[in-house]
N, C-alpha and C positions, 0 to 999 in steps of 0.2 A: 287862950288867943290861937285862931286857927292858924294852919298853914298855907305857906303858897307856895304852888308848884315851884319847882327850880330854873323852868326856862321864862315864867313869869317876871323875874327877877331881871334876868339877862335880857329880854326886851322892851323891858320899861324905857319910858323916854329918857329918863334922867341918868341910864346906866345903857349907854351903847356898847352896841355889838361890834366887831369888825371882822373880817375873814378874808383873807388874802389866799391864792390859789397860785400854780404853776400848770401851765398848759401845752402843750406842744399842737400846733394849727397846722392846717395844709397850706402849700402855698407861701410867698412869701410877701409880707403883709408893705404896705406901702407906707402906711403913719408909724410914727415910732410910738402915739399914745392915740387911745380912741376911747369912746363914751358913746356905749351903746343901751338907748333905751326903745326896747321891743317889748310890748303886750304879750303877756303868755297867759295860755289859757287850754281847756281839754277840749283835744279835737277828737274824732272818732279814729278807732284804732281797733284791727282784730285781736280778738281776747282777752279786751281790757273791756269790761261793763263799763267803767266811770269816765274811757278814753285814754289819752295818752296826752300828755301837757308840749305845748308847742307854741311858737309864734302865731298868734293868733289877734285878729283884731279887737275882738272880743274879748281879750281876756284880761289880766290885771296888770298894770303898769309895773316896769321892772327895769333895773338897771344897773348895769356893770360898768367898768372902767378898766382898760388893760393898758400896758405900757411893754414895751418890747425888750427883752431880755438880751435875744441874739437870732440872729437870721441864718439859716442855715439855707443851702443849695435851693431844696424845694420844700420847707417847713420855717416856723417862724417860733422861736420861745417865748412865751408872753407870762405875765404875770399880771393876775386879775383880782381887782378886789369888787367884792360885789355889796350893792348899797339895799339890795333886796335879796327877800330869800325864796325865791319862786323854785319849784321842781324842776329839774334839769337847766336851771337858768344860765349856766356857762356853754354847755354842750348847744345850747338853744340861738345864746346869742353870737357866739362866735360863729356857728353857721350861719346864721340870719345877717352878718359882716360879712361874706362871703370865704370864711375860713373855718369849715369845721375840723374837729377835735382830729389829728392823726388817731387812724384804728376806730374812729365810733363808726357802728353800723345802722345807727339809727337816724342821725341828723342829716340832712343835707342842707345846700345852700339854701338861704330863706328861714331857718331854722325849722324846718317841719321834716315830718318822716320822710326817706326816702322814697320814690316810686316802688323799689322791686322788694321795699319792706313790707309797705300797703297792701301790693297786690298779693302776698304771698309769696314771692320770688324769694332766691338764695343769695341774700346779698355777698357782697365780697369780704372778704377778710374773716368770716365767721365760719363757714364752711358747718353750717345748721341748714336742715332742709326746712323746718319749722319758721315759724317768723319769730323775727329779733323779739326782744324784749328788753326795759328797761334794766340797765347793769349787766349786759352781757358783754363782753368780748375784755379788749386788753385797750381802751383809748387811753391816751394819755395825758391824765388831771389827776392833781395831787393837793390837796390843803396842805398850803404851809404854816398857817397858824392861827390861832383864832385868841381875839382878845376882847375882854370885857373886867367890868370891874367887880371884884367879888362881892356878892351878895350881904355876907356879915360883917364883913371889914372895909367894905369899901378900896381897897388895896388894886390898884391895876395889874392886872393878870394878863398874860400872853403863854399861851401853850403852842409849841412849836413840834413840827414834827419831821423828821430826818428827808431829804428831797432824794428821791430816784436820781442813779447816775443818768438816766435818758433825760432828766428834765433839768441837770444840774447846766451852767454857763460854763462853756470850755473854758479849759484855764489857757489858750493862744488867743481868746476873743480879745 
């Protein structure tokens, strides 16, 4: 009997996988909840021969659900559930909805790389002369939990990660 890679068990149709995240986005969202469906695919990007994933009409379907946890004066704390698993999905979807992640040096409104990044300019917040690359800087995104059925026992599993202070709902909210 051959072995099946662990990930294959997690994504099988009869074994759903769930992921929840917390994010701090720019601006104050008007909606209490949202459903973002923007295709994501590679676009040309300096320094990456395979391109960079961004909002793209020729990309693969992608869907994220969000709900507001708290509104600050100039930002919004949200919880995001992704229903697909595209690279940079939350960053792209929130930027595409008009609310990029606080501190994200790469994606701007529309879910595409910021013009200053593509042109090789020095984007704000990163203090780097070179082009910004995926994973750079300190945008505010955190995986809260992952839910799946154990591949051997079928038991429901939830793995949680402690939430950083900046992504906590304020006590006086």
